[in-house]
C-alpha positions as CSV (number, residue, x, y, z in Angstrom):
1,M,-9.1,-5.2,-51.7
2,W,-12.7,-5.9,-53.1
3,A,-12.6,-2.5,-54.9
4,A,-9.3,-3.4,-56.6
5,V,-9.8,-6.7,-57.8
6,G,-13.5,-6.5,-58.8
7,E,-16.0,-9.3,-58.9
8,P,-14.7,-12.9,-58.5
9,P,-14.4,-14.8,-61.7
10,T,-16.1,-18.0,-60.7
11,K,-18.3,-17.5,-57.5
12,P,-20.9,-15.0,-56.4
13,R,-18.7,-13.5,-53.7
14,W,-14.9,-13.5,-52.7
15,E,-13.8,-16.0,-50.2
16,H,-11.0,-14.8,-47.8
17,F,-8.1,-16.9,-49.2
18,G,-9.2,-16.2,-52.8
19,L,-9.4,-12.5,-52.3
20,I,-5.9,-12.2,-50.6
21,Q,-4.3,-14.4,-53.3
22,T,-5.8,-12.5,-56.0
23,F,-4.8,-9.1,-54.7
24,V,-1.3,-10.2,-53.9
25,R,-1.0,-11.7,-57.6
26,G,-1.6,-8.0,-58.9
27,R,-3.2,-8.6,-62.3
28,W,-5.4,-5.9,-61.4
29,I,-2.5,-3.5,-61.2
30,D,-0.8,-5.0,-64.3
31,P,-2.5,-7.5,-66.6
32,Q,0.9,-8.6,-67.7
33,V,1.9,-10.1,-64.3
34,S,2.4,-13.9,-64.8
35,M,0.1,-16.3,-63.2
36,H,3.3,-18.3,-62.1
37,G,5.9,-17.3,-59.7
38,P,5.6,-14.5,-57.2
39,G,2.8,-11.9,-57.3
40,A,3.3,-8.2,-57.8
41,L,2.8,-7.8,-54.1
42,E,4.3,-11.1,-52.9
43,A,6.5,-9.2,-50.4
44,Q,3.3,-7.7,-48.6
45,R,1.5,-11.1,-48.6
46,F,1.9,-11.6,-44.8
47,A,1.2,-8.0,-43.9
48,L,-1.8,-7.8,-46.0
49,R,-3.1,-11.2,-44.2
50,R,-2.5,-9.5,-40.8
51,L,-4.3,-6.4,-42.0
52,Y,-7.3,-8.4,-43.4
53,D,-7.4,-10.4,-40.0
54,L,-7.5,-7.0,-38.0
55,R,-10.4,-5.9,-40.2
56,L,-12.3,-9.2,-39.9
57,G,-11.9,-9.0,-36.1
58,A,-13.1,-5.4,-35.8
59,D,-16.0,-5.9,-38.2
60,Y,-17.3,-9.2,-37.3
61,R,-16.1,-9.9,-33.7
62,L,-15.9,-6.4,-32.5
63,D,-12.3,-6.9,-31.3
64,T,-10.7,-3.7,-30.2
65,V,-7.7,-2.5,-32.2
66,S,-4.8,-1.2,-30.2
67,R,-3.1,2.0,-31.1
68,Q,0.0,0.2,-32.0
69,D,-2.0,-2.1,-34.6
70,A,-3.9,0.8,-35.9
71,E,-0.7,2.7,-36.7
72,W,0.9,-0.4,-38.0
73,A,-2.1,-0.9,-40.2
74,V,-2.1,2.7,-41.7
75,Q,1.7,2.4,-42.3
76,T,1.1,-0.8,-44.0
77,V,-1.7,0.5,-46.4
78,Q,0.5,3.6,-47.1
79,E,3.4,1.2,-48.3
80,V,1.2,-0.8,-50.3
81,L,-0.4,2.2,-52.1
82,T,3.2,3.5,-52.8
83,I,4.0,0.2,-54.3
84,I,0.9,0.3,-56.5
85,E,1.6,3.8,-57.6
86,Q,5.0,2.9,-58.6
87,R,3.9,-0.3,-60.5
88,Q,1.4,1.9,-62.4
89,K,4.1,4.3,-63.9
């Protein structure tokens, strides 16, 4: 997500909520996306939040990630990448 959205516009680093909100809005995919109404990746918001929470747990709390959660995470990323590719065409 960080690589996709770039540097935060007003702070020295992204905060969790702001990063997810900016990523879901999708102006980094398509600058024409409105700042009002649903974002380009709105349908994936909850899945992206869960994916982000899994990463936080693994990186900061050293939580184990079950095989089921890992497979779900890979599938979610593949779905999001497909959506991004379709929007860029």
